[in-house]
C-alpha positions in Angstrom: 0.0 0.0 0.0 1.1 3.5 -0.7 2.0 5.4 2.4 3.2 9.0 3.2 4.8 9.9 6.4 4.0 13.5 7.3 6.6 15.4 9.4 5.7 18.9 10.6 8.8 20.9 11.4 9.7 24.2 13.0 13.3 24.9 14.0 14.4 21.3 13.8 17.8 21.8 12.1 19.6 19.9 14.8 17.5 16.8 14.2 16.0 16.7 10.8 18.8 15.3 8.6 19.7 12.5 10.9 16.0 11.7 11.5 15.2 11.6 7.8 18.0 9.2 7.1 16.9 7.0 10.1 13.4 6.9 8.6 14.7 6.1 5.1 16.8 3.3 6.5 13.9 1.8 8.3 11.3 2.0 5.5 13.6 0.2 3.1 13.1 -2.9 5.4 9.3 -2.8 5.3 7.9 -5.0 2.6 4.6 -4.5 0.7 4.4 -0.8 1.4 5.5 2.0 -1.0 6.5 4.7 1.6 7.6 8.3 1.0 8.1 11.2 3.3 6.6 14.7 3.3 8.2 17.4 5.5 5.9 20.3 6.2 8.0 23.2 7.3 6.5 26.4 8.8 9.3 28.5 7.2 11.7 27.7 10.1 14.0 30.7 10.7 16.8 28.3 11.6 17.1 26.9 8.0 15.4 23.5 8.5 14.0 23.6 5.0 17.4 24.2 3.5 18.7 21.0 5.1 15.7 19.1 3.8 16.3 20.4 0.3 19.9 19.0 0.5 18.5 15.6 1.5 16.0 15.7 -1.4 18.9 16.1 -3.8 20.1 12.6 -2.7 16.8 10.9 -1.8 13.8 10.9 -4.1 11.6 9.5 -1.3 11.7 12.8 0.6 9.5 15.8 -0.3 9.1 19.3 1.1 6.0 21.5 1.6 6.6 25.0 2.8 3.6 26.0 4.9 2.4 29.6 5.5 0.1 28.9 8.5 1.8 28.4 11.8 0.8 25.6 14.2 1.0 21.8 14.4 -2.7 21.3 13.5 -2.5 23.5 10.5 0.7 21.9 9.3 -0.9 18.5 9.5 -4.0 19.6 7.6 -1.8 21.2 4.9 0.3 18.1 4.8 -2.6 15.7 4.6 -4.3 17.6 1.8 -1.1 17.9 -0.2 -0.2 14.3 0.2 -3.7 13.1 -0.8 -3.7 15.4 -3.9 -0.2 14.6 -5.0 0.7 11.1 -3.9 -2.7 9.3 -3.6 -1.6 7.4 -0.5 -3.7 4.6 1.1 -2.2 5.5 4.5 -0.9 8.6 6.2 1.5 8.5 9.1 1.9 11.2 11.7 5.3 11.4 13.4 7.5 13.9 15.2 10.9 14.7 13.7 12.9 14.9 17.0 13.5 11.2 17.6 10.8 11.1 20.3 9.1 8.4 18.2 11.1 5.2 17.5 11.3 4.7 13.7 11.3 0.9 14.2 7.6 1.2 15.3 6.5 2.4 11.9 6.2 -1.2 10.8 4.0 -2.1 13.8 1.6 0.8 13.0 1.4 -0.4 9.4 0.9 -4.0 10.6 -2.1 -2.8 12.7 -3.6 -1.2 9.6 -3.0 -4.5 7.6 -4.9 -6.3 10.3 -8.0 -4.2 9.9 -7.5 -1.0 11.9 -8.4 2.4 10.3 -6.5 4.4 12.9 -3.5 2.9 14.5 -2.0 4.8 17.5 1.5 4.5 19.0 0.3 4.5 22.6 2.2 5.5 25.7 -0.6 4.4 28.0 -1.4 0.8 27.0 0.5 -2.1 28.6 4.1 -2.0 27.4 4.1 1.7 26.6 5.8 4.4 28.7 6.7 8.1 29.1 10.2 9.2 30.3 10.7 8.6 34.0 12.7 11.8 34.3 9.8 14.0 33.2 8.9 16.7 35.7 5.7 16.1 37.7 3.9 18.9 35.9 4.6 17.4 32.5 3.5 14.0 33.6 0.3 15.4 34.9 -0.3 17.5 31.8 0.1 14.4 29.6 -2.1 12.1 31.7 -4.8 14.7 32.4 -4.8 15.7 28.8 -5.8 12.1 28.0 -8.4 12.0 30.8 -9.9 15.2 29.4 -10.0 13.7 25.9 -11.6 10.4 27.1 -14.1 11.8 29.6 -14.9 15.2 28.3 -14.6 14.6 24.5 -16.1 11.1 24.8 -13.1 9.1 23.5 -13.7 6.5 26.2 -12.2 3.5 24.3 -8.8 5.1 23.6 -5.9 5.1 26.1 -3.7 7.6 24.3 -5.8 10.3 22.6 -2.9 12.8 22.3 -0.2 10.7 20.8 1.5 12.2 17.8 2.6 8.9 16.3 -0.2 7.4 14.2 -1.2 5.7 11.0 -4.5 6.5 9.4 -6.3 5.2 6.4 -7.0 8.0 3.9 -10.4 6.5 3.2 -11.4 7.5 6.8 -9.7 10.9 6.5 -11.7 11.7 3.4 -14.9 11.4 5.5 -13.6 14.3 7.7 -13.8 18.0 6.9 -10.2 18.8 7.7 -10.8 22.5 7.1 -13.2 22.7 10.0 -11.2 20.9 12.7 -10.5 24.3 14.5 -7.3 23.1 16.1 -4.1 25.0 15.6 -1.9 23.3 18.2 -1.6 19.8 19.6 -5.3 19.6 20.3 -5.4 18.6 16.6 -4.5 15.1 17.8 -7.7 14.8 19.8 -9.9 16.5 17.3 -8.8 14.4 14.3 -9.2 11.2 16.4 -12.7 12.3 17.5 -13.8 13.0 13.9 -12.4 9.7 12.6 -14.0 7.7 15.4 -17.3 9.4 14.6 -16.8 8.5 11.0 -16.6 4.9 11.9 -12.9 4.3 12.3 -11.7 1.1 14.0 -8.9 2.2 16.4 -5.9 0.0 17.4 -3.2 1.0 19.9 0.3 -0.4 19.9 2.7 0.3 22.9 5.6 2.7 22.4 8.2 4.1 24.7 8.1 7.9 24.2 11.7 9.3 24.2 12.4 12.8 25.2 14.2 15.0 22.6 17.9 15.6 23.2 18.3 18.4 20.7 16.1 21.5 20.1 13.2 22.8 22.2 9.7 21.6 22.7 7.0 23.7 21.0 4.3 23.0 23.5 3.1 26.2 25.3 0.4 27.5 27.5 -1.8 28.4 24.5 -1.7 24.8 23.3 -2.9 23.6 26.7 -5.7 26.1 26.9 -6.8 25.4 23.3 -6.9 21.7 24.2 -9.1 22.2 27.2 -11.5 24.4 25.3 -11.7 22.0 22.4 -12.4 19.1 24.8 -15.6 20.8 25.9 -16.4 21.9 22.3 -16.3 18.2 21.2 -18.4 17.3 24.2 -21.1 19.7 23.0 -20.8 18.3 19.5 -21.2 14.7 20.9 -24.3 15.6 22.9 -25.9 17.3 19.9 -25.3 14.1 17.8 -26.9 12.0 20.5 -29.9 14.3 20.7 
């Protein structure tokens, strides 16, 4: 099956080249999938896009989309639309480009799709998954409570990790979702797209992953993202109630 890995980037010059070659090495080992990579860069001032362009000169599996709209959610929407229009993939994969997601787990996500899942999640909160033990308490609480919010407030009861950024999604399901109306600029996009796909009938599967903290560069998560996530949780709750009524 044709697959595109969508990698949103902003100021990732310290990671992007090594990460792209790590992904390229891994996808060569995966049989029965034609996999390419789309980097969606928000005009990083550190020159991330220039590094990607140099990789593209050597590797035809790598593509670059320069995105004018800032924010993780908007980058994914732009990347999904571009990939669907230009590559016609059967599957889209979400992934961070800072080595927090183990490239060896790409195959397991695709295996889950092969076994019938429409939406496969690399999950930190199923048996066998983990978050870094050295995370500060506030970060652990933010991650865990974010998932509690998504499950209990947004109604995603059956999913353990609603905010994971490591996923494989069938494009047939995505085409049932109005990507332009997700109303999520930051990391709440992960909850919103999951909510819409589940309500479109997606079968969800979770595989355990060990989330690895980045060693280079800085996290982009800020207070605005947390507030947007909380507001969107209640917005989705209202949407769910209206659907039931």
